LUMKESE-597189 format. One record per residue (C-alpha): residue number from 1; residue in three letters; x, y, z. Coordinates in steps of 0.05 Angstrom, whole numbers. Each point is the difference from the previous one (the first is absolute). Layout:
R    i   aa      c1      c2      c3
R  NUM  ALA       X       Y       Z
...
// end
This chain:
R    i   aa      c1      c2      c3
R    1  MET     394    -490    -505
R    2  LEU     -65       7      25
R    3  ALA     -33     -64      30
R    4  ILE     -74       0      11
R    5  SER     -41     -44      48
R    6  HIS     -62     -48     -34
R    7  SER     -44      34      53
R    8  LEU       9      69     -33
R    9  SER     -56      32     -32
R   10  ARG      -4       0     -85
R   11  ARG      10      70       6
R   12  ALA      75      -4      31
R   13  LEU      16     -61     -52
R   14  LEU      -1      59     -53
R   15  VAL      44      47      36
R   16  GLY      71     -20     -29
R   17  ALA      25      -6     -70
R   18  THR      42     -65      24
R   19  LEU     -26     -46      60
R   20  LEU      41     -53      15
R   21  LEU     -21     -45      58
R   22  ALA      46     -13      60
R   23  SER      27     -69       8
R   24  PRO      44     -24      49
R   25  ALA      63       1     -38
R   26  LEU     -10      69     -27
R   27  ALA      -8      26      60
R   28  ASP      66     -30      26
R   29  ASP      33      49     -50
R   30  THR     -49      61      13
R   31  ILE      -9      48      71
R   32  LYS     -75      -3       2
R   33  PHE     -41      67      16
R   34  GLY     -74      -5      17
R   35  LEU     -60      65     -12
R   36  VAL     -64     -18      31
R   37  ALA     -46      58     -36
R   38  ALA     -73      14     -31
R   39  MET       5     -39     -67
R   40  SER     -79      -3     -13
R   41  GLY     -64      45      22
R   42  GLN       1      70     -13
R   43  SER      70      11      15
R   44  ALA      31     -56     -40
R   45  LYS      31      52     -52
R   46  SER      43      29      53
R   47  GLY      18     -73      23
R   48  GLU      28      -1     -71
R   49  ALA      46      55       7
R   50  ILE      25     -24      49
R   51  VAL      21     -65     -29
R   52  ARG      25      47     -60
R   53  GLY      48      40      36
R   54  LEU      20     -58      38
R   55  SER      16     -43     -59
R   56  LEU      30      63     -37
R   57  ALA      45      12      54
R   58  MET      16     -74      14
R   59  ASP      11      -9     -77
R   60  GLU      68      55       5
R   61  ILE      28     -32      57
R   62  ASN      -7     -67     -31
R   63  ALA      33      27     -60
R   64  ALA      54      31      42
R   65  GLY      18     -64      32
R   66  GLY     -52     -10      51
R   67  VAL      10       4      83
R   68  LEU      50     -38      28
R   69  GLY      18     -43     -63
R   70  LYS     -66     -20      -2
R   71  LYS     -66      23     -40
R   72  LEU     -61      21      23
R   73  GLU     -60     -23       2
R   74  LEU     -81      30      16
R   75  VAL     -52     -42      31
R   76  VAL     -68      36      -1
R   77  ARG     -53      -7      41
R   78  ASP     -66      20       2
R   79  ASP     -28      36      66
R   80  GLU     -74      15     -36
R   81  SER       7      63      51
R   82  ASN     -14     -41      49
R   83  PRO      33      -1      71
R   84  ALA      -1     -66      20
R   85  LYS      22     -28     -64
R   86  GLY      59      48      -8
R   87  VAL      21     -34      62
R   88  VAL      -6     -69     -25
R   89  ALA      30      23     -69
R   90  ALA      60      23      43
R   91  ARG       3     -55      41
R   92  GLU       4     -39     -65
R   93  LEU      50      34     -36
R   94  VAL      51      -8      68
R   95  GLN      -9     -70      19
R   96  ARG      -8     -25     -65
R   97  GLU      24      40     -50
R   98  LYS      65      15      45
R   99  VAL      -5      75     -26
R  100  ALA      63      44      22
R  101  VAL     -56      63       4
R  102  MET     -66      11     -13
R  103  PHE     -29      66     -26
R  104  GLY     -70      21      19
R  105  GLY     -60      30     -39
R  106  LEU     -51      50      -9
R  107  ASP     -46      -3      65
R  108  THR      21      30      75
R  109  PRO     -42     -60      34
R  110  VAL      35     -51     -35
R  111  SER      69      29       4
R  112  MET     -12       1      70
R  113  ALA     -26     -65      15
R  114  ILE      59     -31     -35
R  115  VAL      52      45      40
R  116  PRO       5     -32      65
R  117  PHE       8     -65     -40
R  118  ALA      63      29     -35
R  119  ASN      22      26      71
R  120  GLN      -7     -62      29
R  121  SER      37     -34     -60
R  122  LYS      57      47     -14
R  123  VAL     -16       0     -64
R  124  PRO       3      72     -34
R  125  PHE     -64      29     -19
R  126  ILE       5      52     -55
R  127  GLY     -59      43     -18
R  128  VAL     -19      27     -61
R  129  TRP     -68      30       2
R  130  ALA     -38      -5      66
R  131  ALA      11      72      38
R  132  GLY     -27     -10      73
R  133  THR      56      26      38
R  134  ALA       8     -58      53
R  135  ILE      13     -45     -50
R  136  THR      71      20       9
R  137  SER      -1      35      69
R  138  ASN     -32     -59      33
R  139  GLY      33       2      68
R  140  ALA      39     -68     -11
R  141  ALA      56      -1      32
R  142  ASP      38     -44     -56
R  143  ASN     -33      34     -67
R  144  TYR       5     -21     -66
R  145  VAL     -41      30     -24
R  146  PHE      16      48     -59
R  147  ARG     -37      43     -54
R  148  VAL      13      40     -58
R  149  SER     -67      32     -10
R  150  ALA     -47      60      31
R  151  VAL      -8       9      70
R  152  ASP     -68      24      32
R  153  LYS      27      41      46
R  154  LEU      43      47     -53
R  155  VAL     -58     -17     -56
R  156  ASP     -52      27      48
R  157  GLU      47      63      16
R  158  ALA      14      16     -78
R  159  LEU     -79     -17     -19
R  160  VAL      -6      67      65
R  161  ASN      42      41     -34
R  162  TYR     -18     -14     -76
R  163  ALA     -76      17      29
R  164  VAL       9      66      23
R  165  LYS      63      20     -56
R  166  THR     -54     -29     -57
R  167  TYR     -74      23      29
R  168  GLY      14      45      57
R  169  ALA     -37     -54      42
R  170  LYS     -23      16      64
R  171  LYS     -40     -47      40
R  172  PRO      13     -69     -53
R  173  GLY     -38     -58      21
R  174  MET      24     -71       4
R  175  ILE     -35     -70     -39
R  176  LEU      38     -51      25
R  177  ILE      -5     -76     -19
R  178  ASN     -13     -41      68
R  179  ASN      56     -38       5
R  180  PRO      66      -1      29
R  181  TRP      29      41     -58
R  182  GLY     -59      59      13
R  183  GLU      15       1      73
R  184  SER      84       8     -15
R  185  ASN     -20      62     -37
R  186  GLU     -53      27      46
R  187  GLY      50       3      49
R  188  GLY      47      25     -47
R  189  LEU     -45      56     -36
R  190  LYS     -27      23      74
R  191  ALA      73      21      14
R  192  ALA      23      38     -60
R  193  LEU     -64      47       5
R  194  ALA       9       7      75
R  195  ALA      83      17     -25
R  196  LYS     -26      61     -47
R  197  GLY     -64      14      55
R  198  LEU     -52     -24     -47
R  199  PRO     -70     -26      27
R  200  PHE     -33     -54     -36
R  201  ALA     -77      -6     -23
R  202  GLY      -1     -71      15
R  203  ILE      25     -68      -9
R  204  GLU     -36     -50     -44
R  205  LYS       2     -78      -2
R  206  PHE     -24     -47     -55
R  207  GLN       9     -73     -18
R  208  ASP      38     -41     -58
R  209  ALA     -67     -18     -31
R  210  ASP     -45      62      10
R  211  VAL     -35      24     -63
R  212  ASP     -32      62      33
R  213  VAL      46      46      37
R  214  VAL     -52      59      -7
R  215  PRO     -27       5      74
R  216  GLN      79       1      22
R  217  LEU      18      56     -52
R  218  THR     -68      46      27
R  219  ARG      25       1      70
R  220  LEU      68      26     -23
R  221  LYS     -41      52     -52
R  222  ASP     -43      24      56
R  223  ALA      58       7      47
R  224  GLY      37      45     -44
R  225  ALA      57     -38     -29
R  226  ASP      32      34     -60
R  227  THR      51     -50     -20
R  228  LEU      -5     -73       2
R  229  PHE      52     -53      27
R  230  MET     -12     -67     -25
R  231  VAL      34     -81      14
R  232  ALA     -22     -43     -33
R  233  ASN      17     -57     -55
R  234  VAL     -32       6     -70
R  235  ALA     -60     -35       8
R  236  PRO     -33      42      57
R  237  SER      33      63     -21
R  238  SER     -30       5     -63
R  239  GLN     -69     -13      43
R  240  VAL      24      65      32
R  241  VAL       1      34     -64
R  242  LYS     -59     -23     -35
R  243  SER     -35      22      70
R  244  LEU      23      65      -6
R  245  GLU     -23       5     -68
R  246  ARG     -75     -24      25
R  247  MET       3      50      56
R  248  GLY      18      57     -58
R  249  TRP      56      19      50
R  250  SER      59      32     -30
R  251  VAL      58      -4      47
R  252  PRO      71      -5       1
R  253  VAL      21     -83      13
R  254  ILE      71     -14      20
R  255  SER      23     -68      -1
R  256  HIS      49     -51      32
R  257  TRP      17     -44     -60
R  258  GLY     -52     -47      11
R  259  PRO     -34      16     -72
R  260  ALA      62     -11     -39
R  261  GLY       3     -76      16
R  262  GLY     -51     -27     -60
R  263  ARG     -58      20     -31
R  264  PHE     -15      59      25
R  265  THR     -19      46     -64
R  266  GLU     -44     -58     -27
R  267  LEU     -40       5      78
R  268  ALA       2      64      11
R  269  GLY     -22      28     -61
R  270  PRO      27      66     -34
R  271  ALA      -2      36      71
R  272  ALA      58     -42      17
R  273  GLU      41      53     -37
R  274  LYS      -9      50      50
R  275  VAL      32     -37      60
R  276  HIS      65      17      17
R  277  PHE      46     -58      37
R  278  ILE      63      -7      32
R  279  GLN      53     -45     -45
R  280  THR      76     -13       4
R  281  PHE       9       2     -67
R  282  SER     -21       3     -73
R  283  PHE      22     -22     -66
R  284  ALA     -36      67     -34
R  285  GLY      38      67       7
R  286  LYS      68      15       4
R  287  THR      35     -73       6
R  288  SER      71     -15       6
R  289  PRO      42     -46     -38
R  290  LYS      -4     -43      43
R  291  ALA     -82       0       2
R  292  GLU       2       1     -79
R  293  ALA      43     -62      -5
R  294  VAL     -40     -36      54
R  295  PHE     -68      14     -36
R  296  MET      40     -30     -65
R  297  ALA      14     -60      40
R  298  LEU     -72      -2      20
R  299  LYS     -30       0     -72
R  300  LYS      50     -49     -26
R  301  LYS     -17     -56      59
R  302  TYR     -75      18      -1
R  303  PRO     -31      18     -71
R  304  GLU     -56      22      14
R  305  VAL      22      56      25
R  306  LYS       9      60     -43
R  307  THR     -13      64      37
R  308  PHE       7      19      72
R  309  ALA     -72       0       5
R  310  ASP      19     -93      -1
R  311  ALA      45      25      47
R  312  THR     -46      10      62
R  313  PRO       6       0      50
R  314  ALA      77      23     -13
R  315  VAL       4       9      78
R  316  GLY      -3     -84       6
R  317  ILE      53      -4     -52
R  318  ALA      47      51      29
R  319  ASN      -6     -19      74
R  320  ALA      15     -77     -13
R  321  TYR      57      17     -49
R  322  ASP      35      39      54
R  323  ALA      -8     -53      48
R  324  MET      19     -52     -42
R  325  HIS      69      37     -11
R  326  LEU      -4      27      71
R  327  THR       2     -76      27
R  328  ALA      41     -38     -47
R  329  MET      47      55      22
R  330  ALA     -16     -25      72
R  331  VAL      12     -68     -14
R  332  ALA      65      19     -26
R  333  LYS      23      32      57
R  334  ALA     -19     -56      42
R  335  GLY      42     -49     -37
R  336  SER     -62     -41      22
R  337  THR     -66     -24      -6
R  338  ASP     -11      -5      87
R  339  GLY     -52      52      11
R  340  THR      33      34      53
R  341  LYS      56      15     -40
R  342  ILE     -48      16     -65
R  343  ARG     -20      59      58
R  344  ASP      60      26      12
R  345  GLY      17       5     -71
R  346  PHE     -54      48     -10
R  347  TYR      39      46      50
R  348  ALA      62     -11     -33
R  349  ILE     -26      29     -70
R  350  ASP      38      69     -18
R  351  HIS     -25      19     -69
R  352  TYR     -55     -22     -53
R  353  ASP     -22      45     -62
R  354  GLY     -60     -26      -3
R  355  LEU     -62       9     -40
R  356  ILE     -46      52      49
R  357  LYS      64      29      28
R  358  THR      76      -8      23
R  359  TYR      -7     -37      66
R  360  ASP      72      24      51
R  361  LYS      -8     -45      56
R  362  PRO     -76     -13      -3
R  363  PHE      -6     -51      61
R  364  SER      27       8      73
R  365  GLU     -23     -34      61
R  366  GLN     -39      57      13
R  367  ASN     -30       3     -71
R  368  HIS     -36     -52     -41
R  369  ASP     -21      47     -53
R  370  ALA      32       7     -62
R  371  LEU     -43      65     -20
R  372  THR     -22      69      24
R  373  SER     -49      53      -5
R  374  SER      53      24     -52
R  375  ASP     -18     -48     -43
R  376  TYR     -73       8      -8
R  377  LEU     -38      30     -65
R  378  PHE     -67      13     -16
R  379  THR     -32     -24     -53
R  380  HIS     -77     -16     -39
R  381  PHE     -27     -45     -52
R  382  VAL       8      30     -70
R  383  ASP     -33     -39     -59
R  384  GLY      15     -62      45
R  385  ALA      71      17      10
R  386  ILE      29      26      67
R  387  VAL      36      68      -6
R  388  PRO      21      46      50
R  389  VAL     -40      52      17
R  390  THR      21      83     -30
R  391  ASN     -27      55      35
// end
């Protein structure tokens, strides 16, 4: 069941195949889960993917009888990639909609803004995209934030290893979005490079709205950068690619997963396919029977999905799908919709045969991240689809 607020964008209203508005009577028979994500703007395609992943898993859970004898209902709010709006949405979900759990969306700054509220309210907050290390490692003595997604610290280690192995990088440069996500990766990349005894050519920052980053890239080129680490979402990443083309600088670009989040190939043009970026899952290439079954269910529920290119970004679908099943298991373990009991229910999960991997004791009081560096793969766009890189 999927409930959508009248305040959501028109784009969000197109997400589900069947949309049911919440009512007090319906709410008594269901357990509400909330989602705060970007459902409009340049990253709307990622928000749509998250909703699809959550909804597919919820359909399976409800068909099997639900949780605690009740069906699950999803209530979606659009944060418009704005931290202040994200906090307002989270408060509405908890205080008005009475959700038992919140799922978090795309942007690290938005998730970081919601984290204190989630911990204070004692409502579990499950990240399914934003990778900022401090989202789960937030320093709270009583931590209610979990994640089924990439973690910047581990991603940065993987980016450095890939640059050295694939391109023989000896002096990489960094081009980072100027926000908390960029800061998180700056620290992680510096640490990963230092661990390998590698210098870096420089660190350049840019803004979401920048349409020309030639000056920053020129400084990196002049400093002798032989590869570039890029951290930004769809629109700003596309400006990096276009600026490189204007400069005529053909340098390998190894990216966090920001380009996967929307219309990257449309905005960046043909050179977009040269960018290699990290993912946690791909429907393309070798797939498991579970992946095949989920893709068939995806096509059945959303008739516009006909090929792998229509299921982009798959990472949003897969992270959300596994997160929903793990969360339902936590609620079942808790035997209650009390937030503290659900939090402890995550620690009690023993095993789940998921879409991304088989999870064995994925969470503990010391570790709130279900995925590790061994769960990452490198991909690129080919004819609009995200496919694994074959070296």
